[in-house]
C-alpha positions, 0 to 999 in steps of 0.5 A: 399234331396228331396223326389220329384227327384229320387236317381241318379238325387241326387246323380249327384246334389251332384257330380257336387257340388263337382266337381264345389267346388273342381275345384274352390279350385284347381284354388284358389290354382294354383293361390296362387302358381303362385304369391309366384313362382313370389315373389320368381323368383323377389327374386332369378333371380337378383342373379343369373343375377349377378353371370351369368354376373360376369361369363360371364365378366370374360369369355369374359376378358380371351377371349381377353387377349388370343387373345390380347396375340397370335396377340402380339406373331404374331407381334413379330414374323413378325417384327423379320422376317422383320429385319432378311431379312433387315440385309441380304441385 
């Protein structure tokens, strides 16, 4: 350390240097973590998307089959009612 500068100034410089070094290290660490997270997300996302799309397709198929069943029941009920009315006449 310099003998010309007061102790407080020397201490401040050392602290400032340490803080800057720590900040740089933190920034690089964050960048590395983000990069790694992106890689993992790329690998995991397609699998999850496939599963989700399969589930959605299954749900949609169930819904449509239920709706179709309900419609057919209604139609047959209407047809039966019409036949009864015609038979009465």
